[in-house]
Phi, psi and omega in degrees: 000143189210136174227146173248149180211159183257139174203122180054041171085356175242152183263123183254136180260135169251110180258147173245117180256152177244129180236130181285137175240162183224086177280142181278343175236068182301334178295330178298311182299315179302315179298314182293307179304317176300314182290329184290301190292329179299313180293323183295313185289325174298309174302319176298313178297322176301319184290322174299313180297320186274335173096001182212147172276122180287159171286122183230152174229165183297337177284333182262358176266117182274097180204151177274066176223154172315149173299319180297326179290322182298318181302329177281330174290324175300313179298321181291315184300321186287327173297315180293331179285321176304320183286326174296319178301327178289308187265340181071018180241132181285112188262072186284145174288133178245321182279136177302131182207156183213115180260141174225132184278170193290351180271356192236009169229160182227139178237125175208136177063238177250027187231151166227134183237142177210171187268144172220179173254119180238125184049043178080001183238152171286120179224160178271130178263130180252118185238134173301148180224151170257102183250136171270170187292326183298310180297322176292324179292318178296319181292331185269353183235036177202168175276127185278143180248217175297143169252132176240127176262125187225157177241133181224119177045051175074003176249146184256144184217158162243143178245124185241129172277139183224124177263128184213146182295139177268155177277161179239113185299142182262010183277177176225003181276159176242142173243141179237142182235126172252131184257147184198180178272309175295317172241101187313318187209126177243130189242134174221135172258164183285354171269359177104351181279147185232140179217126177264123185246136177091164180235098179297317182299316178294321176297320178295321178296313177306306179301320176297326179288322179288327172299308185301319174296318176303319178301316180299317180294327176295322175296329179271004179059034179268083188292327180294313180294332178292320185295318186296324181288324169306314183294316179302319183295313190290327177290327183293307180302322180295320185290325173299314179291328170302312186288322174302310179292332176283325175301309190296315186285327175296323175297316179296323175291322180295321182275002182066042189272143180247335183217130170251124179258129180236156177291142173286127191279001179298127185063025181293334174289344176268324192266340182294141177293123180205177180223175183294326180290340181262357186307310187290327180290328174304313188278347178258351182277126184265088168305311185302315181298314179303314177296323173297321173301313179296315184301314186282331179288319176298315184296332178296335180254005175087018177266125172289139176239129182228165179255145176227158178284123184271016180299127179059012182294333179271359184244339185279132178284127180294348187263310187243351181086355180287149183263133185221152176267129180290146178255121186052239179261003180254134179252131178224135180252156177299331182284359179106348181284138187219128182195160171306129189298324181295322173300320177301313173304317177294323178294321177292326177297314181300329184271343174295147179283155181295134184294127174059007175074013183252144174288163178287125181283114182267000000 
């Protein structure tokens, strides 16, 4: 996840990194997470009933949590109440979570420590962590923000926000990217370079294999095994999106690209070319995740990522502007222009104006 903001004339990025941890007392984290969301929801409901959010301190909040964490609870509850006043819908927390501000956790070596309640007292819980060289570099070259403790598929992680100044790309080229199923991403630059990224046929085969295996497990009512297969498929697709986004950003750096244009994803599942046999693959492919990965990898090297309206980008001739429907994978126009239809889409996306004048929120 990545956000940009201006401060003192420079652009700052807020990047969130995820680090695997191995708690020896996971029950403590379960208790803290449950108590956290219980308290936030309770304070939000109380404010909803009274119509205003009261003045609270860590001393007036009754919860089995460290004082520093109670202060974050108050901030979260106030934020939820403000959202309720706008939407009139109660936005209660449901997933277990535990937040610690940057003044109350420590990272050193392969360990992370933060305050919890143990045996009725506030103590620092020290947990082993698995940190990559990239994560160590980001932690040492940025301003640390909130730490968030989460559990995913029986594994524990901490997510840490890091604020750091962004670099500015010195290139002047523009890149357009067309997303699809058979070819996950087709990239075209304003200098004329083209790259086809990913293997849609292989992805389709892998997903079909997982679906077939899950059907067999379903007949045997092995629900736990089905969940594991879902997780494996999800990890495979995430890995593919990481590799594709890395290829794209590396090409952008090499070709001196300063702006990457992506199609606005609203209603993409309705507008993407597909057939009944591809329907399941379409709904399992994470277009949004791929865009997120492209967005934050590009932003880290100072390349701007923006959204454009994808309407008719696969039908408009890049040469004369006439609209034609492609036959199979080939686009042909009466003016004589011929190209791969996804390349046509990428060219037109590259030439499209920015949608609503806003950058893509990565």
